[in-house]
C-alpha positions as CSV (number, residue, x, y, z in Angstrom):
1,M,-23.9,8.7,11.1
2,A,-22.6,11.0,7.9
3,V,-24.9,11.7,5.6
4,I,-24.4,12.6,1.4
5,L,-26.6,15.6,0.6
6,D,-28.2,16.1,-3.0
7,S,-25.0,17.8,-3.8
8,F,-23.4,14.0,-4.3
9,L,-21.7,13.3,-1.0
10,P,-20.3,15.4,1.5
11,P,-16.8,16.0,3.2
12,I,-14.9,13.5,4.7
13,H,-12.1,15.0,7.2
14,T,-9.3,13.1,5.8
15,L,-6.8,11.7,8.6
16,S,-3.9,13.6,8.8
17,S,-0.6,12.3,7.4
18,S,2.0,11.2,9.0
19,I,5.4,9.4,8.5
20,R,5.1,5.8,7.7
21,Q,7.4,3.6,9.6
22,R,8.0,0.7,7.9
23,I,9.0,-2.8,9.6
24,P,12.3,-3.7,8.5
25,I,13.0,-6.9,6.3
26,T,14.9,-9.7,7.6
27,S,19.0,-9.9,6.1
28,P,19.0,-13.3,5.0
29,S,20.8,-15.6,6.8
30,P,25.1,-15.1,6.5
31,R,27.1,-17.2,4.2
32,W,28.3,-20.8,6.1
33,P,31.8,-20.2,7.4
34,M,34.4,-21.7,4.9
35,D,36.3,-24.8,5.5
36,S,39.8,-23.9,7.0
37,S,40.8,-27.0,7.8
38,H,43.3,-27.7,5.1
39,K,44.4,-24.5,4.7
40,C,45.4,-25.3,8.5
41,R,47.4,-28.3,7.8
42,S,48.9,-26.8,5.1
43,E,50.3,-24.2,6.9
44,S,51.3,-25.8,9.8
45,Q,53.1,-28.0,7.0
46,S,54.8,-25.2,5.8
47,I,56.2,-24.3,9.6
48,K,57.1,-28.0,9.8
49,A,59.1,-27.8,6.8
50,V,61.7,-25.5,8.4
51,A,62.7,-28.5,11.4
52,V,62.8,-31.6,8.8
53,P,66.2,-32.7,6.5
54,R,67.2,-30.9,3.6
55,R,66.2,-34.5,1.9
56,N,62.9,-34.6,2.7
57,A,62.1,-30.9,1.9
58,M,60.9,-31.9,-1.9
59,A,58.3,-34.4,-0.6
60,L,57.0,-31.9,2.2
61,I,56.1,-29.7,-0.8
62,F,54.5,-31.9,-2.8
63,S,52.5,-33.0,-0.3
64,T,51.7,-29.5,0.5
65,C,50.6,-29.1,-2.9
66,I,48.3,-31.8,-2.9
67,F,46.4,-30.9,0.3
68,S,46.3,-27.2,-1.6
69,N,44.5,-28.3,-4.9
70,S,42.2,-30.9,-2.8
71,A,40.7,-27.7,-0.7
72,L,40.3,-26.1,-3.9
73,A,38.4,-28.6,-5.4
74,E,36.4,-28.5,-2.6
75,P,33.0,-26.7,-3.5
76,S,32.8,-23.9,-1.3
77,P,28.9,-23.9,0.6
78,S,26.1,-21.8,-1.6
79,P,24.5,-19.1,0.2
80,S,21.4,-19.2,1.9
81,P,18.4,-18.6,0.2
82,S,16.9,-15.0,0.0
83,P,14.4,-13.8,1.8
84,S,10.5,-14.6,0.2
85,P,8.6,-11.7,-0.3
86,S,6.3,-10.6,2.5
87,P,2.9,-12.5,2.0
88,S,-0.6,-10.7,1.9
89,V,-1.4,-9.9,5.3
90,G,-5.4,-11.5,4.8
91,L,-8.1,-9.5,4.6
92,L,-11.6,-9.6,7.8
93,E,-14.7,-9.0,6.6
94,Y,-17.3,-5.9,8.4
95,I,-21.0,-6.2,8.1
96,D,-23.1,-3.6,9.1
97,T,-26.6,-5.1,9.4
98,F,-28.0,-1.8,10.9
99,D,-26.9,0.8,7.9
100,G,-27.1,-2.4,5.4
101,Y,-23.6,-2.4,4.1
102,S,-20.6,-5.1,4.1
103,F,-17.2,-4.9,3.0
104,K,-13.5,-6.7,3.6
105,Y,-10.4,-5.1,4.9
106,P,-6.5,-5.6,5.7
107,K,-6.8,-8.0,9.3
108,N,-3.6,-5.3,10.6
109,W,-5.8,-2.1,9.9
110,I,-7.6,-0.5,13.0
111,Q,-10.9,1.1,13.7
112,V,-10.9,5.1,14.2
113,R,-13.9,6.0,15.8
114,G,-15.3,9.5,15.3
115,A,-13.2,10.6,12.0
116,G,-16.6,11.8,10.4
117,A,-17.6,8.6,8.0
118,D,-20.1,6.3,8.9
119,I,-16.9,3.5,9.5
120,F,-13.3,4.2,9.4
121,F,-9.9,1.9,9.3
122,R,-6.4,3.1,8.3
123,D,-3.6,1.6,8.0
124,P,-1.3,2.0,11.6
125,F,1.5,2.9,9.6
126,V,0.9,4.9,6.7
127,L,-1.7,7.6,8.4
128,D,-2.3,8.4,4.9
129,E,-3.5,4.9,3.5
130,N,-7.3,4.7,4.9
131,L,-10.6,3.1,4.3
132,S,-14.4,4.4,4.9
133,V,-17.8,4.2,4.0
134,E,-20.2,7.1,3.5
135,F,-24.3,6.6,2.5
136,S,-27.1,9.0,1.9
137,S,-30.3,10.2,3.5
138,P,-33.6,8.7,1.9
139,S,-34.8,11.9,3.5
140,S,-32.9,14.4,1.9
141,S,-33.0,12.2,-1.6
142,S,-34.1,8.7,-2.7
143,Y,-32.2,6.6,-5.2
144,K,-33.6,3.6,-6.8
145,S,-30.0,2.6,-8.7
146,V,-27.1,3.5,-9.0
147,Q,-27.7,4.9,-12.8
148,D,-29.4,7.5,-11.4
149,L,-25.9,8.4,-10.8
150,G,-25.7,8.6,-15.2
151,P,-23.0,6.8,-16.6
152,P,-20.1,5.7,-15.1
153,E,-17.8,9.1,-16.6
154,E,-20.7,11.3,-15.1
155,A,-20.0,9.4,-11.8
156,G,-16.8,9.8,-12.2
157,K,-16.3,13.1,-13.0
158,K,-18.3,13.5,-10.0
159,V,-16.5,11.9,-7.6
160,L,-13.4,13.8,-8.0
161,K,-15.5,17.4,-8.0
162,Q,-16.5,16.2,-4.6
163,Y,-12.6,15.0,-3.7
164,L,-11.2,18.3,-5.1
165,T,-13.6,19.9,-2.7
166,E,-12.9,18.6,0.0
167,F,-9.3,19.5,-0.2
168,M,-9.7,23.1,-0.8
169,S,-7.0,25.1,0.6
170,T,-6.8,28.5,1.5
171,R,-2.9,28.5,1.8
172,L,-1.1,30.6,-0.5
173,G,0.9,29.0,-3.5
174,V,-1.0,25.2,-3.4
175,R,-1.9,23.4,-6.6
176,R,-2.9,20.5,-7.7
177,E,-3.5,18.0,-10.3
178,S,-6.4,15.8,-10.7
179,N,-6.6,13.3,-13.0
180,I,-9.2,10.5,-13.2
181,L,-8.0,7.2,-14.0
182,S,-10.2,4.6,-14.3
183,T,-14.6,4.4,-14.6
184,S,-16.3,0.8,-14.4
185,S,-19.7,-0.5,-13.9
186,K,-19.8,-3.8,-12.3
187,M,-22.6,-6.6,-12.1
188,A,-21.9,-8.0,-8.6
189,D,-22.5,-12.2,-7.3
190,D,-25.6,-10.0,-5.1
191,G,-27.4,-9.4,-8.5
192,R,-26.5,-5.3,-7.9
193,T,-24.9,-2.9,-10.1
194,Y,-21.4,-1.2,-8.5
195,Y,-19.4,1.9,-10.3
196,Q,-15.8,2.1,-9.6
197,V,-14.3,5.2,-10.3
198,E,-10.4,5.8,-9.7
199,V,-8.9,9.1,-9.3
200,N,-5.0,10.5,-8.7
201,I,-4.6,13.8,-7.2
202,K,-1.5,15.6,-6.7
203,S,-0.6,18.8,-4.0
204,Y,2.3,21.1,-4.7
205,A,2.9,24.0,-2.5
206,N,5.5,26.4,-2.8
207,N,8.5,26.4,0.1
208,N,7.9,29.9,0.7
209,E,5.2,31.5,-0.5
210,L,5.5,35.0,0.6
211,A,9.1,35.3,-0.8
212,V,8.7,38.2,-3.1
213,M,11.5,37.4,-5.8
214,P,9.9,34.4,-8.0
215,Q,12.9,32.1,-7.8
216,D,12.5,31.9,-4.2
217,R,9.4,30.9,-4.5
218,V,10.8,26.8,-5.2
219,V,7.7,25.1,-5.9
220,R,7.3,21.1,-4.4
221,L,5.6,17.8,-4.5
222,E,3.1,17.8,-1.2
223,W,1.8,14.2,-1.8
224,D,0.5,12.6,-4.6
225,R,-2.6,9.7,-3.3
226,R,-4.7,7.3,-5.5
227,Y,-8.5,7.4,-4.8
228,L,-10.9,4.5,-5.0
229,S,-14.2,4.5,-4.9
230,V,-17.0,2.1,-5.0
231,L,-21.0,3.4,-5.6
232,G,-23.7,1.3,-5.1
233,V,-27.4,1.7,-4.1
234,E,-29.9,0.0,-2.1
235,N,-32.8,1.1,0.9
236,S,-33.0,4.1,-1.5
237,R,-29.2,5.3,-0.2
238,L,-26.1,5.8,-2.2
239,Y,-23.3,4.6,-0.6
240,E,-20.1,4.9,-1.2
241,L,-16.5,2.7,-0.3
242,R,-13.5,5.3,-0.2
243,L,-10.1,3.5,-0.1
244,Q,-7.1,6.3,0.0
245,T,-3.3,5.1,-0.4
246,P,-0.4,7.1,-1.9
247,E,0.6,5.9,-4.9
248,N,3.9,4.4,-4.2
249,V,1.5,2.4,-1.6
250,F,-0.4,1.4,-4.1
251,V,2.2,-0.3,-6.7
252,E,2.9,-2.6,-3.6
253,E,-0.4,-3.6,-2.4
254,E,-2.9,-3.0,-5.6
255,N,-4.3,-6.6,-5.7
256,E,-5.3,-6.5,-1.9
257,L,-6.7,-2.9,-2.2
258,R,-8.3,-4.0,-5.3
259,Q,-9.9,-6.7,-2.8
260,V,-11.3,-4.9,-0.7
261,M,-13.2,-2.6,-3.5
262,D,-14.6,-5.8,-5.0
263,S,-16.1,-7.0,-1.8
264,F,-18.1,-4.0,-1.0
265,R,-21.9,-5.4,-0.8
266,V,-25.0,-3.2,-0.3
267,N,-27.4,-5.1,1.9
268,K,-31.4,-4.5,2.4
269,V,-32.4,-3.7,5.9
270,N,-35.6,-4.5,7.2
271,A,-38.1,-2.3,8.5
């Protein structure tokens, strides 16, 4: 069980990134084959025109024109409809009655054990996209409500500071850019107040940090991620639900990820 100290929250060992392998979208069905029956009849009659007497040539040409116009008048078959966007994968609920919290998560995510958090789920294809839950120990700190952290803006600063501490790097040429995107307070249907914090962190690094000449040290973007935190208090503990996702993935899955955030609840544990 991971423990949050008085310094707010402990580091979470972020799972190393790997290359996302997207499931290819099935391409639209091919267009229906064009009806070439009239064209065949026209070509057939054109071939026969060589053998007919000269006095029937005009009649043959006239009939050929009728067939050709008829073929052009037929409406061409409409293309197959484009495939509709993939529906949401759906959510499953995880309930921990022993430690006192619950949340929903995408049903195609898998649980990873030994990741350093009390519970850890991740997308099996995008390893940078994951979810975890941490909570403090009543023996080290006692919380009565989430307001003990101050207003949401102050809580947001603490969350960002904790993330930057966890991602601190000793590599040369590494630079991090961070920004608090939003902070909010929400009264849930269980009557408890929860804080929601969203931050963005970008990591930059030189492609050749040991190069002598500055022009040989080109800065490149390593990763660009959004971090979503939900904070709640119960059982004299501070609980935090964490969501991590690449920014480009967040744009595609924002609705589902916000449902996960809104589903987080802390529950009373019977002694």
